N, C-alpha and C positions, 0 to 999 in steps of 0.2 A: 792256829790259824787267826790271825787279827781281826777282830769284828772293827769296821770304820765306824768311828762315832762322828755324831752331828757336830758341825761347827757351833758354838754357842751364839746364840741368838741375842742382840742387844735390843732394848727397846729405842726406837726412833725418838730423838728429841722433839718436844713440842714445836710446832710451827709459830715462828715469832709473828707477832701482830703488830701493825704499825698501820693506823688509820687517821686520816686527817680530815678535818671539816674546814673547806675553803669557802670564804665570803668575798664576793665582788661588791665593791663600793663605786657604785655610779649613780648619777640622778636619773630619776623617774622618766625625765624626758629620752634619756640614752637608752632605755632599757627598750630592747627589741627581741624577739625570739631568734633572729638569725644572729646577732651579738651573741646570746648566751648559746647557741650552738658553737659558734668559734671560739669561746673562751673554754667549753666543755672539750674541744678539740685540742686545746693547748695541754691541759692536763692529761687527756688520753695518749699525748705524745711521751709522757713519763711513764704512765701506768694504765692500762687499758681496764683495770676495775674502777670504774667510775659511776657512782649512782648520783643522778640528776635530782635537785632539789630546787625547782624553778620558782617555788612560792617567794622564797625569800633570796633569792639569786645566790644560792650557795650549792656546794656539792660535796659529797664523800668521795674518797679516794683511798683505796687499800695499796700501799706502797710496800708491802711485805716483800712481793716478788721482785719490786724496781731498786731494792736496796742493793743487792748484790748485783744486778745487770749494770747500774749505773755505778757501782763502787763508791758510794755516797751514804752518809746516815741521813736521818730522816730530815734533819735541819738543812742539811746540803740540798736535799731534793726539793723542799719547799722554796728554799732560797731559788732555787734553778725556776721553780714554776711561777713564782710571784715576778722573777726578772722577764721571765717570756710575756707573762700575762701583761706587762708594763711598756715592755719592748715592742711588742707586735700591735698591741691594740689600745695603749695609754690608759688601761683599767689599773687602778690600785686595788690590793687585795688584802687580807689578813686569813690567819689559819691558825687554828687549834689543832694539836696532834697528840695522839695516846694509843695505848693497847686495845682499846674498846672505843664502839661508836661514841656510847655516854660521855666517857672522858674526852673524845676529842670535840663533841657539840659544847661541853661545859668550858672547856679551854678556850675555843673560838668566840664563845659570847662574852668571855673576859677580853678579848684581844682587840686592841684598837686597830684602825686602818695602817697597814704598811707594816704590821708587826707580826710575830709568831710566838705562840706559848705551846711549848711541849712537855708533856708529861712522859716521862722515860719509862719502861718497863721493868719497874723494880719495887718490890713490896712497899720500901720506905717512901720513895718519891710518889705513888699513888696516894698514899694514906696521908702524907703530907700536903698533897695537892686537895683531897677530898674532904678530910675532917673539919676544917676550917669553915668551909663553905656554908652558906645559909640552906635551910632546908628547901626553900623556893628554888634555888638554883639546880636542884636535882632534876633531871628529866622526868616528867609524868606528876610532878608535884606542882600543882596549881595554887593560886593565892587561897582558895579556901582550904585546901588540905594543909597548907602551911600554916594557918590559923589555928586549925585544929590541934595541930602538932604543937604550935607553939605553947597552946593554952596548956597542954601537959607536961611542959618544960622541955621540949625536945625542938631545939632551934637552930641545930647544926646538923650537918650530914654525919659528923662523928656521932652524935648523939643517936641518930636512927642506927647505926652501927652497933652501938653499944646495948640499945634496948633489948631487952628478952622478947624473943619472936611472938610468943604468946600475948604478950601485953601489946606490941604493936599490931598485931592481928585483931586485937578487941577495939582499937582504934579506928583502923584503917579497913579492915576486911582481909581475909586471908590472902585473896590474889594480890591486891595492892601492897599489902605489906612485906609479901615475898619478894616481889620487884624491888620495891624501894631498899629492902636490906641486902639484896643481891647488889645492885647499883652502888650504896653506901660502902661496900667493901669492894669496889671495884671490879665486879664480875658481869659480864656483858657478852654473851656469845653471837648475838646478832651480826650475820656478816653485811659486808658492802654488796648491793646486789646490782650489777650493771644492767641499766635498762634505758631505753629513751625515754624523755619527759613526757609525761601523759600530757595529752591537749587539754588545756584548762583555759578559764577566763577568769580574770579576778579584778575587784574594785577595792581601793582604799582610801582611807582618810586619815590625816595627821594633824592633830591639835594644836592650835597655838600655845598651850601650857599644859602642864600635867593637869588632866581631867578627872576628879573624883566624883563627879556627878553620875550617879548610874542610869537616870533618866536621859541624859544625854549621850551615853554609850548606847541605849536601846535605840534612841531616835536615829543615831548615826547608822547602827546596823540595818534598821528597817529602810534608810535611804539607800545603804548599800543594795539591799535586796533587789531593791526596784531598779535600781542601774543595771544589776546584773540581769533581771528578769527581760527587761525590755531590750538589752543587747542580745541576749539568747534568741528571743523571739523573731528579731529583725534578722538575724543569721539564719534562722531555721534549725536551730540545735537545741538539744535537751541535755540535762545533767544528770548524774546519778548520785553526786554527793557534794556536800559543801564542807568547806573548812575556815575556820575562823581563827585569826592569829592576832592575839593582842600584844602591842609593844609597850612595856614600861618605862619609866622614867630611867633607869638605870641599863637600859638598851637590852633588857632580859626579854624573852618573848616565851608565850604560851600559845600552843596551837591543838585545836581539837578538831576531829574532822567525824561526820555522821552521813550515814548513807540515806538517801531519801527512800520512802516507801515504795515510789516508783519512779522512774527517771521523767522529768518533767521540766518545762520553762513558765510554769504558772505560779506566778507571784505569792498568792495565799499558801500554797504548798511550800514555797521555798521560805516564806516568813516564818511559818510554824516550826521549821527546822532550824534556821538561824535563831532564833528566840531562846529555842531549846539549849543550843551551844552557849549562848551568852548566860543564860541562869546558870547553867551547869559550872561554868567558872566561877561564880560567886566573886565578883568583881568589887564587893563593898570594899570603901577605904583603899581601893588599889589606884595608883598614881599611874594612869593610862596616857600615853603619848599619841598611839595609832592603833586603828583598827583596820583590819583586811578581810575580805571576805572572797574566796575563791570557788568557783564551780569547776567540778573536776569530773574527769571521765565524759567528754562531752561527745554526743554522736548526734545524726541527723533525727530531726523531729519525724523524718518518715518511718522510722522503726519504734516511735513511742507505742506502749500498750498502756491502755488507760481503763481503769475498772469501771465496769457499767454498773450504776445503780437506777433505782426506780425515783429517784429525786432529781428534778430539773434544776435545782438550786447551782449545782456546778457548771451546767452548761451556760446558765444565765452569768455567772461570773465569768466564765472564758470570753462570752460577748460582750461582756462590759470592758473585759482587759483591751480586747482587740480594738475598742473604740476608744479607748484611752490611750492606746499606741498610736491611734491615728493623729488624736489631738495632739499629742506629744511631737509627732513626726511634722505636723503643721505649724504649731505655735510654740514649741520649745518644752524641754523635760519638765520644767516647773510649771506647766500649766494645770498639770493634774497630778495626784497622787495621795498617799495616806497622809491625814492630817498630822499624826503623832510623828512622822518622819520629817515634817518641814514645819514645825512649830518653831517661831524664832525664840531665841534665849532669852532676847530681853523685853518680850512681851509675854508677860506671865498669862497663863490659860486658867480659868477657873469657870465653876458652874455659875456664879453669879453674872460674869461676862457674858456668858451664852444666854442665861436668862433676860439680861438687859435689851440684847440686839434682838432676842426673838419678841420681845414685848413693844419695842419700838421699831416703826419701819426705817432704820437707819441707812445711810448710803453702804455700809458695810454688808448689809442683809441683801441690799438689792444687786450689790457685786455679785454675791455668792449666788442669788437665783440667774443672774445672767450668765456666768460662768456654768452652772449646771445645763442651762437651755442651749448653750453653744456646744457642750460635749455631746448632748442628747442629739442634736444636728448632725455631728460629726458620725455618730452611730448610726444615723439614718441615712448617711451617704451625703448629707446637703452641706455645703460649706457657707456659714454665718460671714456677713460683712462684718469688718471689723474697722471702727472709727475711732480716732484718738481725738481727744478733747482737752482743751487747756484747763 
């Protein structure tokens, strides 16, 4: 009697990965939530696996399943997407593609508007693309970390890949070293996660030239915090996290996100978190072209939970903040705010200047007392008369 034998089993081939990062190149005046949703809809018409990145007007798309459906290679699909974006909405786009998210992001950062950079899924092409890149181009490596690695003679992604793991861990720490070395070898298992863009609010500033002054960086971030805080309170919303994005002169970006201790629209709390984000980046000697700050995971302030304390200082700060909001609404956003955020760069600020103003009854000092008195009247619900003099 013949015993039936089981058919030999074959190991299925690993699923081919094809991920693209698509950037939309439009002016700030054209950027609306409605247009962004429409652009995402064009991409979803090619592949449903789209992850929105509204902060910098881009999106990830997983094209692996669409390759067979459309019977095109990855370059053909990206050409189709770019053509539809341009034909339907007049939007120029660029794209970077590769077998992983990190490769797609790095390729997209190098690609000018209207072009595509593709890293094909072969060991040779992945190594040829990655190894010559500067360490700062690797996702997760900011300017401060890049400077540290350069001091040890590690200046390219290829150097990171070739450095013994134990040596790299002593420089960066265990977790950061393992992540950097995996990305340097082209290993990144993070998937594209389809999700609706989270509700957010952002403010940004673009410098007229490459800005190396860290004091200017800090003043700009503080001004962005004040803008976000005022807008959040005016719409009755609170935020759970802040994201700081730094754009450098070569168009590369560094993004850091930090969750707030509690959801809030309170400017001092937002300021503390924003300062921590900025200091953690270590932008000394960095050529910065733009800074943007985004409040994420917004919700109604009706759901706010505030830590109760026996100190009434925080409550006084909230009352003062409300008074300043009323002053800004009546007289304009420049009527009041943190001095460090609004200091004029062409007028140096020094202790000697302050001492001179205090010692002399100058018109500048009188103007300051007048402004404080006006804000105090707003806080009390009264409105001062405003008179212009020649």
